[in-house]
N, C-alpha and C positions, 0 to 999 in steps of 0.2 A: 427805437431802442434795440440794441443788438442782443443776440442770444446770451452773450456773456454778461451783459449788464443786468439781465433778468435773474441771474443766479445770486442767491444771498452772499454777501461779502464774506461771511465766515466760512464759506465753502470754496472760496476762490483763492485765498492766499496760501502759499506753501511756505512762507517765511515763519520760522519758529517763533512762538510767543514766549519771550524772555520774561521771567518773573523772579524777583529776588525773594529769598526766604532765609529765615534764621537757621543756621546750620543744625542746631539741635533738633529741629522739626523734621529733618530728613534722616534722622538716626545717627548723626555724628556725635560721638561721645566727647562733647566740648563743655558740658556744664561744670559748675564749681565742684560738684560731687563726683565727677568722672562719668556721669551718665548722660542721657539724652531725653528729649521730650517728643519722641517720634510721633508724627501725625499720620495715622494710617490713611486718612482721607487724602492728605497731600501726596503721600508716597504711592498709594495704591490706585488712586483715582485721578487726581489732578496731574500727576506726573505723566500720564498718558497724553495730555493735551498741552501742558506747559513745559517749557525748558527751564527748570529751576536753576538758579545761581545762588548757592549757599554762602552766607557770610556770618561769621561770629566776631563781633567787635572785640570781645574780651580776649579771645585767643589772638585776634589781630594786633593787640597792643602788647602781646608777649606774656600774658597771664597763662600759666600752665593749668593742667588739670590732673588730679583734683587741686583745688585752691580754696583760699578763704573767700567766702561770699562777699560781694560788694553791695552797697546800698546808696541810695540818694539821700543827701543831707542838705537841708535848707538852713543856711546861715545868713540871717537877714534876707537880702534879695539875691544871694548867690547860691547856686546849686552845685554841690560838690559830690564827687563819687569816691567813697572811701571803703576800706575793708570793714566788715561788720564788727571787728574788734578794734578798729582804729589804727591798725598796724601799718597801713599804707594808703596813699592817696593817688588815684589814677585820673583825676579830673582833666588835667592838661593833655595827657596821652590820649584819653578817650575822645576829647573834643577835637584834637588834631586828626585822629584816625577818622572820626565821623566826617569832618570837613573834607578831607582828601578823598575818602571813599565815595561819599555822596556825589562828588563832582564827576565821578566816572559812571554814573548810573543812568544817564540820559537814554540809554537803549532799552531800559526796562519798560514793560507795560503794566506792571503791578508788583506788589510786595506783600508777603505774608510774614508778619512779625510774631515773635513769641510773647505771649501774654505775661504781664507782671514783671518782666525782666527790667532791671535798672539800665540796661543798654538798649534793649529792643522792644520793650512794652510801648504800645501806642497810646494807652490810656490807663488810668486807675493803677498806676505803679505806686507802691508805698513810698511816701516822702517823709523822712524823719526830721524832726526839729533838732537843731544842733544841741548836743549835750544831753539828749534824752533818748529814751527808747520809745517815745511816743510818735507814731506815724499815722498819716492819713493817706488814703488811696486816691490822691489827686495829682500824682506826678506823671511824667512821660519819660520813657527811656531816652538817654542822651543821643544815641545813634538814630533811633526812630524819629525823634524830634527834628534832627538835622535833615534827614531824608524828606520828611513831610514839608519842612520849610523850603527846601531847595526845589522840590518837585511837587508843587501844590495840586497838580492835576492827576498825579499818579494814584491809581486805585490802590488802597492799602486796607489790610484786614489783619486780625489776629486769629491764631489757630482756634481758640475756643469759640469765637464768634462764628466760625464757619459751621458750627453745629446747628446754628439757626438757619432753617431752610430759606427764609426770605433774605437774610443777610448774605448767605452763600450764593444764591442766584444773582443778587444784585452785584456782588463783587465780581463774579465770573463774567456777567454781562458787561460790566464796565471795563474789565481787563481786555476782553475781546474787541470791544468797540474802540478802545484807546489804541490797541495794537494796530487795527486797520487804519486808524487816523495816522499813526506814525508811518505806516507803509505808504499812505497817500502823500504825506509830506516828503518822504524819501524819494518818491517818484517825480516830484516837482508839482507844486501847488498851482492850479489854474482855476478860473471861475467855473469852467465846465466840470471839473472834478469835484469842486465844492458843492455845486448844485446837485450832482449825482449822489454824492455822499449824503447830503441833506435829504434828498428824496427817498433814498433807501431806508433812512432811519426815522422817517416821519411818524409812523405809528408806534414805534418803540419809544420815541420821545414823548408822544402824546400820553402813553400809558404811565409815564413817570411824572410828568408835570405839564399838563396841557397849557396852563397860563404862561409859563416860561417858554414853551415851544413856540407859541405865537409871537414871541419877541425875537426868536432866533431867525426866522425867515427873512425879515426886513433887512438883516445885515447883508444879505446876498444880492440885493438889487437896489439900484438907484442911489447909492451912497457916494459914488465917484471914487471910491478907494480901490486899490489893486487887490488881487487875490492874496498876495503876501501880507498886505496890511490888514485884511479882514481875518485871515486864518487864526491868529492868536486870540482875538476877541471871540471868534466863533467857537473854537474848541473849549475855551474857558466856560462859556455859558452851556455848551453841549454837555460837558462833564458835570456841571452843576445840576443840570436837569436829570441826568442819569443817577446822580447821587441821591435823589429823592426816591424813597422806596415806593414802588407801585403797590396799589392795594386792590381789593376786589371791585370797588367802585370805579377806580380809574381804568382798570382792565376791562370792566364791563362796558364802559362808555366807548373805549377803543374798539372792542369787539362789535359793538353796534354799528360803528362806522364801517367796519369791514363787511358786515352783513349787507350793507347797502349796495355793495358791488354786485350782489347776486340777485337783486330784486327782480330783474327781467328774466332771469334764467330758472329760478326755482318756482315750483308750483306752490299752491297755498299750504299744502301739508308740509312740504320741506321748509318753507319760510317759518311756519309755526314751530316746527321741531327745533330749528336753529335758535329762534327767539327764546324758546323754553329752556334750552340748554344754557344759553347765556344767562337767563334769569336764575336758573338753578345754581350756576357758578356764583353769581352775585350774592345769593342767599347762603353760600357756604355748603351747598349740598353736593357739589361736584368740584373736582380740581380744575385748574386752568387748562390742563391738557385736553379736557373733554371738548370744549368749544373750539380750541385751536386745531385739534385733530379733524373735526367736522369741517371747519373752514378750509383746511388744506385738502380735504377730500373733494369738496366742491370746486376748489381751484384747479384740481387735476381734470375734472370733467368740463369745467367752464373756464379755460385759461384767460387770465387778464395780465398783460405785461407789467403794468404798474404794481399790481398786488403781488406778483411773483417775485419782485425784487425786494419786498419788504423784509427787513431784518427781524422785525417783530415776530414773524412766523417761524423763524429759525435763528434765534439770537445766540445759541450755543449748541454744541454737539448733543444730539438727541440721547445718546447713551448715558449722559450725565443725569438724565431724568429729573431735571430741576423744576419742572412744572407739574409734577405728579403729587406734590405734597401740599399745595395751596391753591 
């Protein structure tokens, strides 16, 4: 293994990570009331690592600001988008904009949508019954629905859900992993690259869904298919695995696997200390960063080429502090 291959993928690429975002979340005054819904986390933290591309579908179809608010109306099996007072209907315009714009988003590695928006909400958008003011929060914004349909592997999240530390880490982990997959594809898919990508993500995948991880490896050997034929099926299952939220049990099992790499190097006291820290993390007494830090410490003292390449040990920039809260 070369020195470059032993460096975590997320520290290798200089290609900007392109992420779509609702324009109002980056402070643009595009909402119906002339205001915005600025997300400080997106603007002050994530913007240092992601190259945001703002989109406002409602402004994109020519609605000005301020303007009459729009809402989703369910009329039998048809979803329409109309003004809250019924004075205009933008269903066709919004569907056309969504279709055309979504077709241009293949370069994105993630998307942050504005919650509850009839155009951009990815879930729990109020859906009204035709002819009434009765609504249930089981709708999806028209633009968000189109993007998610056209790009099923694209990591998506809403601004409010990013306040949840587990959802936040999972989203950022998926965005970075998907970005590096797209870089791999852009460089030309080969079996060697697929095998390297798979090896580097082994323990990250195990921490999210070990059962599915063990179904992923066989795709890369003995099927008789070319790398180009394997790649779409591989990344679909890969992203499904990362879509599973890792928990203390799955992380602890993964950490125990990593501990095994040091069994010949550590003395009995060091082995006991590491095992105890993993157990304390499992029991909720320590954050994930505690055992990860100790393992990285031992890895500097006792280098192991295979372990050094593991994305699990550095899945995202340390300054985001995503592993300090759980």
